C-alpha positions as protocol buffer text, in pm:
chain_id: "A"
residue {
  index: 1
  type: MET
  ca { x: 0 y: 0 z: 0 }
}
residue {
  index: 2
  type: ILE
  ca { x: 142 y: 336 z: -108 }
}
residue {
  index: 3
  type: ILE
  ca { x: 97 y: 640 z: 116 }
}
residue {
  index: 4
  type: CYS
  ca { x: 103 y: 979 z: -56 }
}
residue {
  index: 5
  type: ARG
  ca { x: 98 y: 1308 z: 132 }
}
residue {
  index: 6
  type: THR
  ca { x: 131 y: 1547 z: -160 }
}
residue {
  index: 7
  type: ILE
  ca { x: -73 y: 1594 z: -477 }
}
residue {
  index: 8
  type: ASN
  ca { x: 232 y: 1540 z: -695 }
}
residue {
  index: 9
  type: GLU
  ca { x: 314 y: 1208 z: -523 }
}
residue {
  index: 10
  type: LEU
  ca { x: -43 y: 1088 z: -571 }
}
residue {
  index: 11
  type: ARG
  ca { x: -62 y: 1187 z: -936 }
}
residue {
  index: 12
  type: GLN
  ca { x: 271 y: 1018 z: -1007 }
}
residue {
  index: 13
  type: ALA
  ca { x: 161 y: 693 z: -840 }
}
residue {
  index: 14
  type: ILE
  ca { x: -165 y: 685 z: -1036 }
}
residue {
  index: 15
  type: ARG
  ca { x: 13 y: 775 z: -1359 }
}
residue {
  index: 16
  type: GLN
  ca { x: 259 y: 490 z: -1312 }
}
residue {
  index: 17
  type: HIS
  ca { x: -24 y: 243 z: -1256 }
}
residue {
  index: 18
  type: ARG
  ca { x: -218 y: 357 z: -1561 }
}
residue {
  index: 19
  type: SER
  ca { x: 92 y: 343 z: -1782 }
}
residue {
  index: 20
  type: SER
  ca { x: 151 y: -23 z: -1696 }
}
residue {
  index: 21
  type: HIS
  ca { x: -220 y: -124 z: -1690 }
}
residue {
  index: 22
  type: LEU
  ca { x: -373 y: 19 z: -2006 }
}
residue {
  index: 23
  type: ASP
  ca { x: -725 y: -109 z: -1938 }
}
residue {
  index: 24
  type: SER
  ca { x: -719 y: -30 z: -1567 }
}
residue {
  index: 25
  type: LYS
  ca { x: -1013 y: 119 z: -1380 }
}
residue {
  index: 26
  type: VAL
  ca { x: -945 y: 349 z: -1087 }
}
residue {
  index: 27
  type: GLY
  ca { x: -1186 y: 345 z: -794 }
}
residue {
  index: 28
  type: PHE
  ca { x: -1183 y: 630 z: -544 }
}
residue {
  index: 29
  type: VAL
  ca { x: -1321 y: 653 z: -190 }
}
residue {
  index: 30
  type: PRO
  ca { x: -1298 y: 1005 z: -40 }
}
residue {
  index: 31
  type: THR
  ca { x: -1329 y: 1016 z: 342 }
}
residue {
  index: 32
  type: MET
  ca { x: -1255 y: 1232 z: 643 }
}
residue {
  index: 33
  type: GLY
  ca { x: -1092 y: 939 z: 818 }
}
residue {
  index: 34
  type: TYR
  ca { x: -1165 y: 768 z: 1150 }
}
residue {
  index: 35
  type: LEU
  ca { x: -1263 y: 475 z: 932 }
}
residue {
  index: 36
  type: HIS
  ca { x: -1523 y: 218 z: 1032 }
}
residue {
  index: 37
  type: ARG
  ca { x: -1689 y: -81 z: 865 }
}
residue {
  index: 38
  type: GLY
  ca { x: -1899 y: 150 z: 650 }
}
residue {
  index: 39
  type: HIS
  ca { x: -1588 y: 297 z: 491 }
}
residue {
  index: 40
  type: GLY
  ca { x: -1444 y: -52 z: 466 }
}
residue {
  index: 41
  type: SER
  ca { x: -1748 y: -162 z: 266 }
}
residue {
  index: 42
  type: LEU
  ca { x: -1690 y: 122 z: 17 }
}
residue {
  index: 43
  type: LEU
  ca { x: -1328 y: 18 z: -25 }
}
residue {
  index: 44
  type: GLU
  ca { x: -1427 y: -345 z: -73 }
}
residue {
  index: 45
  type: ARG
  ca { x: -1684 y: -245 z: -335 }
}
residue {
  index: 46
  type: ALA
  ca { x: -1414 y: -49 z: -517 }
}
residue {
  index: 47
  type: ARG
  ca { x: -1175 y: -345 z: -484 }
}
residue {
  index: 48
  type: ASP
  ca { x: -1432 y: -573 z: -648 }
}
residue {
  index: 49
  type: ASN
  ca { x: -1477 y: -341 z: -946 }
}
residue {
  index: 50
  type: CYS
  ca { x: -1143 y: -171 z: -1003 }
}
residue {
  index: 51
  type: SER
  ca { x: -778 y: -259 z: -1059 }
}
residue {
  index: 52
  type: LEU
  ca { x: -657 y: 39 z: -852 }
}
residue {
  index: 53
  type: VAL
  ca { x: -825 y: 156 z: -529 }
}
residue {
  index: 54
  type: VAL
  ca { x: -744 y: 504 z: -401 }
}
residue {
  index: 55
  type: LEU
  ca { x: -855 y: 626 z: -57 }
}
residue {
  index: 56
  type: SER
  ca { x: -830 y: 985 z: 59 }
}
residue {
  index: 57
  type: ILE
  ca { x: -833 y: 1086 z: 425 }
}
residue {
  index: 58
  type: PHE
  ca { x: -877 y: 1459 z: 472 }
}
residue {
  index: 59
  type: VAL
  ca { x: -1076 y: 1649 z: 734 }
}
residue {
  index: 60
  type: ASN
  ca { x: -1194 y: 1934 z: 515 }
}
residue {
  index: 61
  type: PRO
  ca { x: -1217 y: 2266 z: 701 }
}
residue {
  index: 62
  type: LEU
  ca { x: -1436 y: 2424 z: 431 }
}
residue {
  index: 63
  type: GLN
  ca { x: -1737 y: 2213 z: 527 }
}
residue {
  index: 64
  type: PHE
  ca { x: -1730 y: 2300 z: 897 }
}
residue {
  index: 65
  type: GLY
  ca { x: -1909 y: 2605 z: 1033 }
}
residue {
  index: 66
  type: PRO
  ca { x: -1751 y: 2838 z: 1292 }
}
residue {
  index: 67
  type: ASN
  ca { x: -1919 y: 2661 z: 1585 }
}
residue {
  index: 68
  type: GLU
  ca { x: -1881 y: 2305 z: 1455 }
}
residue {
  index: 69
  type: ASP
  ca { x: -1644 y: 2029 z: 1551 }
}
residue {
  index: 70
  type: PHE
  ca { x: -1351 y: 2060 z: 1308 }
}
residue {
  index: 71
  type: GLU
  ca { x: -1086 y: 2053 z: 1581 }
}
residue {
  index: 72
  type: ARG
  ca { x: -1249 y: 1774 z: 1780 }
}
residue {
  index: 73
  type: TYR
  ca { x: -1342 y: 1565 z: 1477 }
}
residue {
  index: 74
  type: PRO
  ca { x: -1192 y: 1221 z: 1558 }
}
residue {
  index: 75
  type: ARG
  ca { x: -863 y: 1134 z: 1393 }
}
residue {
  index: 76
  type: ASP
  ca { x: -659 y: 813 z: 1413 }
}
residue {
  index: 77
  type: GLU
  ca { x: -415 y: 775 z: 1124 }
}
residue {
  index: 78
  type: LYS
  ca { x: -261 y: 448 z: 1244 }
}
residue {
  index: 79
  type: ARG
  ca { x: -600 y: 278 z: 1276 }
}
residue {
  index: 80
  type: ASP
  ca { x: -717 y: 423 z: 943 }
}
residue {
  index: 81
  type: LEU
  ca { x: -418 y: 277 z: 763 }
}
residue {
  index: 82
  type: GLU
  ca { x: -485 y: -64 z: 917 }
}
residue {
  index: 83
  type: VAL
  ca { x: -847 y: -54 z: 796 }
}
residue {
  index: 84
  type: ALA
  ca { x: -732 y: 59 z: 452 }
}
residue {
  index: 85
  type: GLN
  ca { x: -476 y: -220 z: 429 }
}
residue {
  index: 86
  type: SER
  ca { x: -724 y: -489 z: 533 }
}
residue {
  index: 87
  type: ALA
  ca { x: -974 y: -369 z: 271 }
}
residue {
  index: 88
  type: GLY
  ca { x: -719 y: -402 z: -9 }
}
residue {
  index: 89
  type: THR
  ca { x: -649 y: -33 z: -69 }
}
residue {
  index: 90
  type: ASP
  ca { x: -365 y: 40 z: -311 }
}
residue {
  index: 91
  type: ILE
  ca { x: -301 y: 410 z: -247 }
}
residue {
  index: 92
  type: VAL
  ca { x: -387 y: 629 z: 52 }
}
residue {
  index: 93
  type: PHE
  ca { x: -381 y: 1006 z: 4 }
}
residue {
  index: 94
  type: LEU
  ca { x: -315 y: 1183 z: 337 }
}
residue {
  index: 95
  type: PRO
  ca { x: -274 y: 1555 z: 266 }
}
residue {
  index: 96
  type: GLN
  ca { x: -244 y: 1833 z: 522 }
}
residue {
  index: 97
  type: VAL
  ca { x: -469 y: 2139 z: 497 }
}
residue {
  index: 98
  type: ALA
  ca { x: -178 y: 2342 z: 356 }
}
residue {
  index: 99
  type: GLU
  ca { x: -139 y: 2089 z: 73 }
}
residue {
  index: 100
  type: MET
  ca { x: -505 y: 2109 z: -30 }
}
residue {
  index: 101
  type: TYR
  ca { x: -540 y: 2484 z: 33 }
}
residue {
  index: 102
  type: PRO
  ca { x: -194 y: 2644 z: 5 }
}
residue {
  index: 103
  type: THR
  ca { x: -359 y: 2985 z: -34 }
}
residue {
  index: 104
  type: PRO
  ca { x: -708 y: 3110 z: 59 }
}
residue {
  index: 105
  type: THR
  ca { x: -959 y: 2951 z: -178 }
}
residue {
  index: 106
  type: LYS
  ca { x: -1112 y: 3196 z: -425 }
}
residue {
  index: 107
  type: THR
  ca { x: -1310 y: 2937 z: -620 }
}
residue {
  index: 108
  type: VAL
  ca { x: -1604 y: 2769 z: -449 }
}
residue {
  index: 109
  type: ILE
  ca { x: -1846 y: 2519 z: -604 }
}
residue {
  index: 110
  type: THR
  ca { x: -2211 y: 2589 z: -524 }
}
residue {
  index: 111
  type: VAL
  ca { x: -2483 y: 2341 z: -619 }
}
residue {
  index: 112
  type: SER
  ca { x: -2823 y: 2505 z: -590 }
}
residue {
  index: 113
  type: GLY
  ca { x: -3158 y: 2341 z: -526 }
}
residue {
  index: 114
  type: VAL
  ca { x: -3054 y: 2016 z: -360 }
}
residue {
  index: 115
  type: THR
  ca { x: -2846 y: 2204 z: -101 }
}
residue {
  index: 116
  type: GLU
  ca { x: -3115 y: 2436 z: 28 }
}
residue {
  index: 117
  type: ARG
  ca { x: -3293 y: 2198 z: 268 }
}
residue {
  index: 118
  type: LEU
  ca { x: -3200 y: 1945 z: 535 }
}
residue {
  index: 119
  type: CYS
  ca { x: -2831 y: 1985 z: 630 }
}
residue {
  index: 120
  type: GLY
  ca { x: -2798 y: 2270 z: 382 }
}
residue {
  index: 121
  type: ALA
  ca { x: -3053 y: 2476 z: 574 }
}
residue {
  index: 122
  type: SER
  ca { x: -2913 y: 2402 z: 920 }
}
residue {
  index: 123
  type: ARG
  ca { x: -2543 y: 2418 z: 816 }
}
residue {
  index: 124
  type: PRO
  ca { x: -2505 y: 2718 z: 580 }
}
residue {
  index: 125
  type: GLY
  ca { x: -2208 y: 2679 z: 347 }
}
residue {
  index: 126
  type: HIS
  ca { x: -2155 y: 2315 z: 438 }
}
residue {
  index: 127
  type: PHE
  ca { x: -2228 y: 2176 z: 91 }
}
residue {
  index: 128
  type: ASP
  ca { x: -2023 y: 2448 z: -77 }
}
residue {
  index: 129
  type: GLY
  ca { x: -1730 y: 2307 z: 119 }
}
residue {
  index: 130
  type: VAL
  ca { x: -1824 y: 1949 z: 31 }
}
residue {
  index: 131
  type: ALA
  ca { x: -1867 y: 2020 z: -340 }
}
residue {
  index: 132
  type: THR
  ca { x: -1544 y: 2221 z: -355 }
}
residue {
  index: 133
  type: VAL
  ca { x: -1325 y: 1959 z: -191 }
}
residue {
  index: 134
  type: VAL
  ca { x: -1483 y: 1668 z: -381 }
}
residue {
  index: 135
  type: SER
  ca { x: -1434 y: 1858 z: -707 }
}
residue {
  index: 136
  type: LYS
  ca { x: -1067 y: 1912 z: -617 }
}
residue {
  index: 137
  type: LEU
  ca { x: -1019 y: 1547 z: -524 }
}
residue {
  index: 138
  type: LEU
  ca { x: -1188 y: 1420 z: -841 }
}
residue {
  index: 139
  type: ASN
  ca { x: -964 y: 1648 z: -1047 }
}
residue {
  index: 140
  type: ILE
  ca { x: -655 y: 1524 z: -863 }
}
residue {
  index: 141
  type: VAL
  ca { x: -734 y: 1151 z: -874 }
}
residue {
  index: 142
  type: GLN
  ca { x: -931 y: 1141 z: -1202 }
}
residue {
  index: 143
  type: PRO
  ca { x: -1101 y: 813 z: -1109 }
}
residue {
  index: 144
  type: ASP
  ca { x: -1335 y: 609 z: -1324 }
}
residue {
  index: 145
  type: PHE
  ca { x: -1562 y: 540 z: -1026 }
}
residue {
  index: 146
  type: ALA
  ca { x: -1613 y: 719 z: -694 }
}
residue {
  index: 147
  type: TYR
  ca { x: -1791 y: 550 z: -403 }
}
residue {
  index: 148
  type: PHE
  ca { x: -2012 y: 727 z: -148 }
}
residue {
  index: 149
  type: GLY
  ca { x: -2226 y: 595 z: 135 }
}
residue {
  index: 150
  type: MET
  ca { x: -2598 y: 663 z: 131 }
}
residue {
  index: 151
  type: LYS
  ca { x: -2602 y: 750 z: 502 }
}
residue {
  index: 152
  type: ASP
  ca { x: -2550 y: 1103 z: 376 }
}
residue {
  index: 153
  type: ALA
  ca { x: -2800 y: 1082 z: 92 }
}
residue {
  index: 154
  type: GLN
  ca { x: -2810 y: 1458 z: 46 }
}
residue {
  index: 155
  type: GLN
  ca { x: -2435 y: 1462 z: -8 }
}
residue {
  index: 156
  type: VAL
  ca { x: -2474 y: 1191 z: -273 }
}
residue {
  index: 157
  type: ALA
  ca { x: -2746 y: 1395 z: -447 }
}
residue {
  index: 158
  type: VAL
  ca { x: -2526 y: 1707 z: -439 }
}
residue {
  index: 159
  type: ILE
  ca { x: -2223 y: 1527 z: -583 }
}
residue {
  index: 160
  type: GLU
  ca { x: -2426 y: 1350 z: -852 }
}
residue {
  index: 161
  type: GLN
  ca { x: -2572 y: 1686 z: -958 }
}
residue {
  index: 162
  type: MET
  ca { x: -2228 y: 1850 z: -965 }
}
residue {
  index: 163
  type: VAL
  ca { x: -2079 y: 1567 z: -1171 }
}
residue {
  index: 164
  type: TYR
  ca { x: -2371 y: 1578 z: -1414 }
}
residue {
  index: 165
  type: ASP
  ca { x: -2373 y: 1958 z: -1455 }
}
residue {
  index: 166
  type: LEU
  ca { x: -1995 y: 1985 z: -1499 }
}
residue {
  index: 167
  type: ASN
  ca { x: -1964 y: 1679 z: -1727 }
}
residue {
  index: 168
  type: MET
  ca { x: -1705 y: 1520 z: -1500 }
}
residue {
  index: 169
  type: PRO
  ca { x: -1585 y: 1188 z: -1646 }
}
residue {
  index: 170
  type: VAL
  ca { x: -1657 y: 979 z: -1337 }
}
residue {
  index: 171
  type: THR
  ca { x: -1936 y: 743 z: -1234 }
}
residue {
  index: 172
  type: ILE
  ca { x: -2070 y: 804 z: -884 }
}
residue {
  index: 173
  type: VAL
  ca { x: -2155 y: 477 z: -708 }
}
residue {
  index: 174
  type: PRO
  ca { x: -2396 y: 514 z: -413 }
}
residue {
  index: 175
  type: CYS
  ca { x: -2351 y: 235 z: -155 }
}
residue {
  index: 176
  type: PRO
  ca { x: -2589 y: 115 z: 121 }
}
residue {
  index: 177
  type: THR
  ca { x: -2566 y: 243 z: 478 }
}
residue {
  index: 178
  type: LEU
  ca { x: -2401 y: -1 z: 715 }
}
residue {
  index: 179
  type: ARG
  ca { x: -2552 y: -35 z: 1061 }
}
residue {
  index: 180
  type: GLU
  ca { x: -2479 y: -178 z: 1402 }
}
residue {
  index: 181
  type: GLU
  ca { x: -2677 y: -487 z: 1504 }
}
residue {
  index: 182
  type: ASP
  ca { x: -2929 y: -267 z: 1686 }
}
residue {
  index: 183
  type: GLY
  ca { x: -2983 y: -50 z: 1376 }
}
residue {
  index: 184
  type: LEU
  ca { x: -2773 y: 258 z: 1452 }
}
residue {
  index: 185
  type: ALA
  ca { x: -2604 y: 382 z: 1135 }
}
residue {
  index: 186
  type: LEU
  ca { x: -2225 y: 362 z: 1151 }
}
residue {
  index: 187
  type: SER
  ca { x: -2071 y: 706 z: 1194 }
}
residue {
  index: 188
  type: SER
  ca { x: -1740 y: 847 z: 1309 }
}
residue {
  index: 189
  type: ARG
  ca { x: -1939 y: 1071 z: 1544 }
}
residue {
  index: 190
  type: ASN
  ca { x: -2092 y: 779 z: 1735 }
}
residue {
  index: 191
  type: VAL
  ca { x: -1784 y: 777 z: 1961 }
}
residue {
  index: 192
  type: TYR
  ca { x: -1906 y: 1105 z: 2114 }
}
residue {
  index: 193
  type: LEU
  ca { x: -2225 y: 947 z: 2252 }
}
residue {
  index: 194
  type: SER
  ca { x: -2257 y: 867 z: 2620 }
}
residue {
  index: 195
  type: ASP
  ca { x: -2389 y: 520 z: 2709 }
}
residue {
  index: 196
  type: GLU
  ca { x: -2743 y: 652 z: 2756 }
}
residue {
  index: 197
  type: GLU
  ca { x: -2729 y: 867 z: 2442 }
}
residue {
  index: 198
  type: ARG
  ca { x: -2608 y: 563 z: 2249 }
}
residue {
  index: 199
  type: ARG
  ca { x: -2893 y: 355 z: 2386 }
}
residue {
  index: 200
  type: GLN
  ca { x: -3152 y: 615 z: 2288 }
}
residue {
  index: 201
  type: ALA
  ca { x: -3000 y: 687 z: 1945 }
}
residue {
  index: 202
  type: ILE
  ca { x: -3149 y: 369 z: 1800 }
}
residue {
  index: 203
  type: VAL
  ca { x: -3479 y: 559 z: 1791 }
}
residue {
  index: 204
  type: LEU
  ca { x: -3361 y: 698 z: 1454 }
}
residue {
  index: 205
  type: SER
  ca { x: -3354 y: 362 z: 1279 }
}
residue {
  index: 206
  type: ALA
  ca { x: -3676 y: 264 z: 1459 }
}
residue {
  index: 207
  type: ALA
  ca { x: -3851 y: 575 z: 1323 }
}
residue {
  index: 208
  type: LEU
  ca { x: -3729 y: 497 z: 972 }
}
residue {
  index: 209
  type: ALA
  ca { x: -3854 y: 140 z: 1006 }
}
residue {
  index: 210
  type: ASP
  ca { x: -4195 y: 278 z: 1108 }
}
residue {
  index: 211
  type: ALA
  ca { x: -4197 y: 495 z: 796 }
}
residue {
  index: 212
  type: GLU
  ca { x: -4106 y: 203 z: 572 }
}
residue {
  index: 213
  type: ALA
  ca { x: -4382 y: -11 z: 724 }
}
residue {
  index: 214
  type: LEU
  ca { x: -4641 y: 264 z: 666 }
}
residue {
  index: 215
  type: MET
  ca { x: -4532 y: 300 z: 303 }
}
residue {
  index: 216
  type: GLN
  ca { x: -4610 y: -65 z: 231 }
}
residue {
  index: 217
  type: ASP
  ca { x: -4966 y: 54 z: 175 }
}
residue {
  index: 218
  type: ALA
  ca { x: -4960 y: 426 z: 107 }
}
residue {
  index: 219
  type: ALA
  ca { x: -5334 y: 449 z: 32 }
}
residue {
  index: 220
  type: GLY
  ca { x: -5466 y: 750 z: 220 }
}
residue {
  index: 221
  type: LEU
  ca { x: -5122 y: 833 z: 361 }
}
residue {
  index: 222
  type: THR
  ca { x: -4984 y: 1183 z: 310 }
}
residue {
  index: 223
  type: PRO
  ca { x: -4627 y: 1309 z: 342 }
}
residue {
  index: 224
  type: ASP
  ca { x: -4734 y: 1529 z: 634 }
}
residue {
  index: 225
  type: ARG
  ca { x: -4884 y: 1232 z: 817 }
}
residue {
  index: 226
  type: LEU
  ca { x: -4578 y: 1018 z: 753 }
}
residue {
  index: 227
  type: GLN
  ca { x: -4355 y: 1296 z: 884 }
}
residue {
  index: 228
  type: ALA
  ca { x: -4572 y: 1335 z: 1194 }
}
residue {
  index: 229
  type: VAL
  ca { x: -4540 y: 964 z: 1275 }
}
residue {
  index: 230
  type: VAL
  ca { x: -4161 y: 981 z: 1240 }
}
residue {
  index: 231
  type: VAL
  ca { x: -4138 y: 1292 z: 1460 }
}
residue {
  index: 232
  type: GLU
  ca { x: -4358 y: 1136 z: 1727 }
}
residue {
  index: 233
  type: ARG
  ca { x: -4140 y: 824 z: 1739 }
}
residue {
  index: 234
  type: ILE
  ca { x: -3819 y: 1026 z: 1772 }
}
residue {
  index: 235
  type: GLN
  ca { x: -3967 y: 1241 z: 2047 }
}
residue {
  index: 236
  type: SER
  ca { x: -4031 y: 927 z: 2250 }
}
residue {
  index: 237
  type: ALA
  ca { x: -3655 y: 936 z: 2326 }
}
residue {
  index: 238
  type: SER
  ca { x: -3606 y: 1191 z: 2604 }
}
residue {
  index: 239
  type: LEU
  ca { x: -3254 y: 1294 z: 2497 }
}
residue {
  index: 240
  type: ALA
  ca { x: -3341 y: 1343 z: 2129 }
}
residue {
  index: 241
  type: HIS
  ca { x: -3353 y: 1700 z: 1999 }
}
residue {
  index: 242
  type: ILE
  ca { x: -3471 y: 1715 z: 1637 }
}
residue {
  index: 243
  type: ASP
  ca { x: -3284 y: 1938 z: 1395 }
}
residue {
  index: 244
  type: TYR
  ca { x: -3500 y: 1815 z: 1108 }
}
residue {
  index: 245
  type: ALA
  ca { x: -3724 y: 1521 z: 1018 }
}
residue {
  index: 246
  type: GLU
  ca { x: -3856 y: 1564 z: 666 }
}
residue {
  index: 247
  type: VAL
  ca { x: -4023 y: 1374 z: 386 }
}
residue {
  index: 248
  type: LEU
  ca { x: -3907 y: 1494 z: 43 }
}
residue {
  index: 249
  type: SER
  ca { x: -3881 y: 1372 z: -315 }
}
residue {
  index: 250
  type: TYR
  ca { x: -3549 y: 1211 z: -402 }
}
residue {
  index: 251
  type: PRO
  ca { x: -3303 y: 1301 z: -548 }
}
residue {
  index: 252
  type: SER
  ca { x: -3450 y: 1649 z: -613 }
}
residue {
  index: 253
  type: LEU
  ca { x: -3515 y: 1702 z: -239 }
}
residue {
  index: 254
  type: GLU
  ca { x: -3829 y: 1902 z: -314 }
}
residue {
  index: 255
  type: PRO
  ca { x: -4127 y: 1916 z: -75 }
}
residue {
  index: 256
  type: ILE
  ca { x: -4429 y: 1712 z: -186 }
}
residue {
  index: 257
  type: ASP
  ca { x: -4799 y: 1742 z: -96 }
}
residue {
  index: 258
  type: SER
  ca { x: -4888 y: 1384 z: -187 }
}
residue {
  index: 259
  type: PHE
  ca { x: -4728 y: 1062 z: -302 }
}
residue {
  index: 260
  type: GLU
  ca { x: -4925 y: 1056 z: -625 }
}
residue {
  index: 261
  type: GLY
  ca { x: -4694 y: 1065 z: -923 }
}
residue {
  index: 262
  type: ALA
  ca { x: -4382 y: 1029 z: -708 }
}
residue {
  index: 263
  type: ASP
  ca { x: -4130 y: 753 z: -765 }
}
residue {
  index: 264
  type: ARG
  ca { x: -3895 y: 777 z: -467 }
}
residue {
  index: 265
  type: ILE
  ca { x: -3899 y: 973 z: -146 }
}
residue {
  index: 266
  type: ILE
  ca { x: -3646 y: 1024 z: 130 }
}
residue {
  index: 267
  type: VAL
  ca { x: -3727 y: 1028 z: 498 }
}
residue {
  index: 268
  type: ALA
  ca { x: -3433 y: 1230 z: 626 }
}
residue {
  index: 269
  type: LEU
  ca { x: -3335 y: 1287 z: 989 }
}
residue {
  index: 270
  type: ALA
  ca { x: -3085 y: 1497 z: 1181 }
}
residue {
  index: 271
  type: VAL
  ca { x: -3113 y: 1464 z: 1558 }
}
residue {
  index: 272
  type: LYS
  ca { x: -2889 y: 1574 z: 1842 }
}
residue {
  index: 273
  type: PHE
  ca { x: -2815 y: 1361 z: 2144 }
}
residue {
  index: 274
  type: GLY
  ca { x: -2629 y: 1588 z: 2381 }
}
residue {
  index: 275
  type: LYS
  ca { x: -2370 y: 1766 z: 2166 }
}
residue {
  index: 276
  type: THR
  ca { x: -2362 y: 1492 z: 1902 }
}
residue {
  index: 277
  type: ARG
  ca { x: -2559 y: 1546 z: 1584 }
}
residue {
  index: 278
  type: LEU
  ca { x: -2651 y: 1226 z: 1401 }
}
residue {
  index: 279
  type: ILE
  ca { x: -2803 y: 1192 z: 1055 }
}
residue {
  index: 280
  type: ASP
  ca { x: -2988 y: 901 z: 902 }
}
residue {
  index: 281
  type: ASN
  ca { x: -3234 y: 842 z: 621 }
}
residue {
  index: 282
  type: ARG
  ca { x: -3433 y: 588 z: 426 }
}
residue {
  index: 283
  type: ILE
  ca { x: -3503 y: 603 z: 53 }
}
residue {
  index: 284
  type: LEU
  ca { x: -3848 y: 459 z: -10 }
}
residue {
  index: 285
  type: HIS
  ca { x: -4017 y: 364 z: -336 }
}
residue {
  index: 286
  type: ILE
  ca { x: -4381 y: 458 z: -373 }
}
residue {
  index: 287
  type: PRO
  ca { x: -4596 y: 147 z: -423 }
}
residue {
  index: 288
  type: ALA
  ca { x: -4807 y: 141 z: -737 }
}
């Protein structure tokens, strides 16, 4: 496994691989590190499909607001490299902030529409930071495929829109959310939860399961009613403080008045337990 800390090192390593493997496919998994089984599953998916697997680990300051957890975001390079090695990663890109942003950034990517609700509403500028760094990384790596987890379905929608609008020559591969046995979505932020917060946090997956069960027969069900059921279930957990719980079309992330004519919806959640903000979602198909 090759470790690159500069853009030039990374480009040279990829160039050498492509020159000796003319029909090679490069798979790319961008992360902010503190890797868990969810990240591992993305790397394994890339390993199955590609001859070269590139992982980036970079905590991107552009996507953190002034009162968010950039400094306390968990980091563990040694453990990350062990996870990367076990998943069959070929190249790990580990840049410092000064390598990615040697001077103040004057170019920012803004994707309108899909960024204006959910995390985009509660974290102004967050998706500008996401789109900008992902655009930079895709330009640096120039992969054939890039793999993203659906736990952050809004992020996937934003990146797919950016890639489509800018004609970027990469296929975005959305991958399923991995969960603990009790249903909690894997997240690097789960380590912040106290024992009681962790116990109560499973209400998120329980609320999504309720929504999926209701959608099995959507006759007479409205988006507002579905949202109300989800909110009520989350509020049954005393430590849960809802940032948002919304039912929207997917991937446009537009509000809907009814399910008639819709194909897919997203039930999207962001809930705080203490100081820890967790997100989760479920993409649901509308029954005929």
